[in-house]
C-alpha positions in Angstrom: -5.2 151.6 -163.9 -8.2 152.6 -161.9 -8.5 152.6 -158.1 -12.0 150.5 -158.7 -10.4 148.1 -160.4 -7.8 147.4 -157.7 -10.6 147.5 -155.1 -12.4 144.8 -156.9 -9.3 142.8 -157.6 -8.6 142.9 -153.8 -12.1 141.6 -152.8 -12.1 138.7 -155.0 -8.7 137.5 -154.0 -9.7 137.6 -150.3 -13.1 136.0 -151.1 -11.9 133.8 -153.5 -15.5 133.9 -155.0 -16.9 136.4 -157.6 -20.5 136.2 -156.3 -19.6 136.6 -152.7 -17.2 139.5 -153.6 -19.7 141.3 -155.7 -22.4 141.0 -152.7 -19.8 142.6 -150.4 -19.1 145.5 -152.8 -22.7 145.9 -153.6 -22.1 145.5 -157.3 -23.5 143.3 -160.3 -21.5 140.2 -160.7 -21.3 141.1 -164.3 -19.8 144.3 -163.5 -17.3 143.1 -161.3 -16.0 140.4 -163.7 -16.0 143.1 -166.4 -13.6 145.0 -163.9 -11.5 142.2 -163.4 -11.0 141.4 -167.2 -10.3 145.2 -167.8 -7.4 145.1 -165.3 -6.2 141.8 -166.9 -6.2 143.3 -170.4 -4.2 146.3 -169.1 -1.6 143.9 -167.5 -1.8 141.9 -170.2 -2.0 138.5 -167.8 -4.5 136.4 -166.1 -4.7 137.2 -162.5 -6.9 134.5 -161.5 -7.4 130.6 -161.9 -11.3 130.1 -162.4 -13.0 127.0 -161.5 -16.7 126.3 -160.6 -16.3 126.3 -157.1 -13.7 129.2 -156.4 -11.0 131.4 -157.9 -7.4 131.4 -156.7 -4.6 133.9 -157.6 -2.2 133.3 -160.3 1.5 134.1 -159.7 1.0 137.6 -161.3 -2.1 137.8 -159.2 -0.1 137.0 -156.1 2.5 139.9 -157.2 -0.2 142.1 -157.8 -2.1 141.7 -154.6 0.5 142.9 -152.1 1.1 146.2 -154.0 -2.7 146.7 -154.6 -3.4 146.3 -150.8 -0.4 148.9 -150.3 -1.9 151.4 -152.9 -5.4 151.2 -151.3 -3.9 151.5 -148.0 -2.1 154.6 -148.8 -5.2 156.1 -150.5 -7.3 155.7 -147.4 -4.7 157.2 -145.3 -4.8 160.3 -147.7 -8.6 160.6 -147.1 -8.1 160.2 -143.7 -5.2 162.9 -143.7 -7.3 165.4 -145.2 -10.4 164.7 -142.6 -7.7 165.0 -139.8 -6.7 168.5 -141.2 -10.5 169.6 -141.4 -10.6 169.0 -137.6 -12.2 165.5 -137.7 -10.7 162.2 -137.2 -12.8 159.7 -139.2 -12.4 156.3 -140.9 -10.8 153.0 -139.6 -8.2 152.1 -137.1 -7.1 148.6 -137.7 -4.9 147.3 -134.8 -3.2 144.0 -134.3 -1.9 142.5 -131.3 -0.5 139.1 -129.6 -2.3 137.9 -126.5 -1.3 139.3 -123.1 1.3 141.6 -124.8 3.5 143.4 -122.3 4.0 147.3 -122.3 0.7 148.1 -122.9 -3.0 147.6 -122.1 -4.6 147.2 -125.4 -8.2 147.1 -124.1 -7.6 150.5 -121.8 -5.7 152.3 -124.9 -8.5 151.5 -127.3 -11.2 152.6 -124.7 -9.3 156.0 -124.5 -8.9 156.3 -128.0 -12.8 155.9 -128.6 -13.5 158.5 -126.1 -11.4 161.0 -127.6 -12.3 159.8 -131.4 -15.8 158.2 -131.6 -16.0 158.8 -135.4 -13.3 156.2 -136.0 -14.1 152.6 -136.3 -11.8 150.2 -134.5 -11.0 147.2 -135.5 -8.7 144.4 -133.7 -7.1 141.3 -134.7 -5.0 138.6 -132.9 -2.1 137.1 -134.6 1.6 135.9 -133.9 4.2 138.7 -134.2 5.7 137.4 -137.7 2.0 137.5 -139.0 1.6 140.9 -137.6 4.3 142.5 -139.1 3.2 141.3 -142.6 -0.2 142.7 -142.1 1.1 146.2 -141.0 3.6 146.1 -143.9 0.9 145.1 -146.4 -1.4 147.9 -145.3 -4.1 145.6 -143.7 -3.4 146.8 -140.1 -2.5 150.6 -139.2 -0.1 149.2 -136.4 0.4 146.3 -134.3 1.9 145.5 -130.7 4.2 142.5 -131.2 7.5 140.9 -129.9 10.6 142.7 -131.4 11.3 142.0 -134.9 13.9 142.5 -137.5 11.8 144.6 -140.1 12.5 146.5 -143.3 13.0 150.2 -142.1 11.5 151.2 -145.4 8.1 149.3 -144.7 8.1 149.2 -140.7 9.4 151.5 -137.9 9.6 149.5 -134.2 8.8 151.5 -131.3 10.0 150.1 -128.3 7.5 149.4 -125.6 9.3 147.3 -122.7 11.5 144.2 -121.9 11.7 141.6 -119.3 13.4 138.3 -118.5 11.8 134.9 -119.1 10.7 132.6 -116.5 9.8 129.2 -115.8 6.5 128.1 -114.9 6.0 124.5 -113.5 3.6 122.6 -111.2 4.3 122.8 -107.3 5.0 119.1 -107.2 7.6 119.3 -110.0 11.1 118.4 -109.3 12.3 122.0 -110.3 9.6 123.6 -107.8 10.8 121.2 -104.8 14.5 122.6 -105.4 13.3 126.1 -105.6 16.2 127.4 -107.5 16.9 129.5 -110.7 17.4 127.3 -113.7 19.4 127.1 -116.9 18.4 126.2 -120.1 20.7 123.2 -119.5 18.9 122.2 -116.4 15.5 121.9 -118.7 17.1 119.9 -121.6 15.2 116.9 -120.7 11.8 118.4 -119.6 8.5 118.2 -121.6 7.9 121.7 -122.8 4.4 123.5 -123.3 4.8 126.3 -125.6 2.9 128.5 -128.2 3.1 128.3 -131.8 6.4 129.3 -133.4 5.3 132.8 -134.5 4.6 134.0 -131.2 6.8 136.4 -129.4 7.1 134.3 -126.1 8.0 131.1 -128.0 10.5 133.1 -130.4 12.2 134.5 -127.2 12.4 131.1 -125.5 13.6 129.5 -128.9 16.5 132.3 -129.1 17.6 131.7 -125.2 17.8 128.2 -125.8 19.7 128.5 -129.3 22.0 130.9 -127.5 22.8 128.5 -124.5 23.3 125.5 -127.3 20.6 123.4 -126.0 18.0 121.7 -128.2 14.4 121.1 -126.7 11.1 119.8 -128.2 7.8 121.3 -127.6 5.5 118.3 -127.0 2.5 120.6 -126.4 1.9 123.3 -128.8 -1.2 126.0 -127.9 -2.3 128.9 -129.3 -3.7 130.7 -126.2 -2.3 131.6 -122.8 -4.9 129.9 -120.6 -4.6 126.5 -122.3 -0.7 126.9 -121.7 -1.4 127.5 -118.1 -4.0 124.6 -117.9 -1.6 122.3 -119.1 1.3 123.4 -116.7 -1.3 123.2 -114.0 -2.1 119.7 -114.7 1.8 118.9 -114.5 2.1 117.7 -118.1 5.0 120.0 -118.8 6.9 123.1 -117.9 6.7 126.4 -119.8 9.1 129.3 -120.5 7.3 132.6 -120.5 7.8 136.4 -119.9 8.0 137.1 -116.2 4.4 138.9 -116.1 2.7 135.6 -117.3 3.3 134.5 -113.4 0.8 136.6 -111.9 -2.1 135.0 -114.5 -1.8 131.5 -112.2 -0.5 132.3 -108.7 -1.1 128.3 -108.1 2.0 127.7 -110.3 5.6 128.1 -109.0 7.9 130.3 -111.1 11.6 130.0 -111.3 14.0 132.9 -112.9 15.7 131.6 -116.2 19.4 132.3 -115.9 22.3 132.3 -118.5 20.4 133.4 -121.2 22.8 136.2 -122.4 21.1 138.8 -124.2 17.9 136.8 -125.1 14.9 138.5 -123.4 11.2 139.5 -124.2 11.0 142.7 -125.7 7.8 144.4 -126.8 7.4 147.0 -129.8 5.0 148.9 -131.6 5.1 148.3 -135.5 4.0 151.1 -137.3 4.4 151.8 -141.1 6.8 154.2 -142.7 5.8 157.9 -141.9 4.0 158.6 -145.2 2.0 155.3 -144.8 1.0 155.9 -141.3 -2.7 156.8 -140.9 -3.8 159.9 -139.0 -5.6 157.3 -136.6 -2.7 155.5 -136.0 -0.5 158.6 -135.4 -3.5 159.5 -132.9 -3.2 156.4 -131.1 0.7 156.3 -130.7 0.4 160.0 -129.3 -2.0 158.8 -126.6 0.3 156.0 -126.0 3.2 158.1 -125.4 1.4 160.8 -123.1 -0.3 158.0 -121.2 -3.6 159.2 -122.2 -5.1 155.5 -121.4 
């Protein structure tokens, strides 16, 4: 099995189209098709279902994709490791993060990294924590900053960043704001909630706190960015349970401590591959984070 066959296979899987993949790889379409056929012959199974408009992965293709991405990531890490030994850090640093993650100033950290390693191309992606963990495990991201997760230690390491309690944000005219006292999940049982998608760290922390308290809640207004959440609460359309540092983003809102949540808290981590799969660029970024070089 040749590496170029795996590279061609991953490109077609990503683009779901032979012509677009060939253009991206800068190879002829006939050459790309021949490469995929050679791989299918070697594995003795079709990897794609081909139609006139697009191609989709077969079950065997889906199984191969995860392994192919992992292999290519390790090959890239090997090339970068050799360059690092020679004294020059090159290649790509692919970083993932949730919005407004606590414990690290991502923009400041990446700016400091670029000043030290100008030959490394930086790529940044924003997703929810579960998706970020999958991307790091698959080798599509070098590391990510996310909400704590139960990761497979053979694929991911979690490096603690920080932890903080959750707080309730509401409009100043809301009944809870007028009372001005700390609240429990049970006090919020009948409220309309504004929250993030289930994959996001703050949503997962809130769901865990309410589950621990035995209180069911319904999220009526679901968003995928912080400012939309704050805008909806600012219009008194609902309340939001968020990490405490969010309260500084909209001083006009009232924040109330959330109590009786047991061990449930918002804890952030850096998700890093196993040591043998960690790229030199990722190691350099983590060293910068550890030393406060940002």
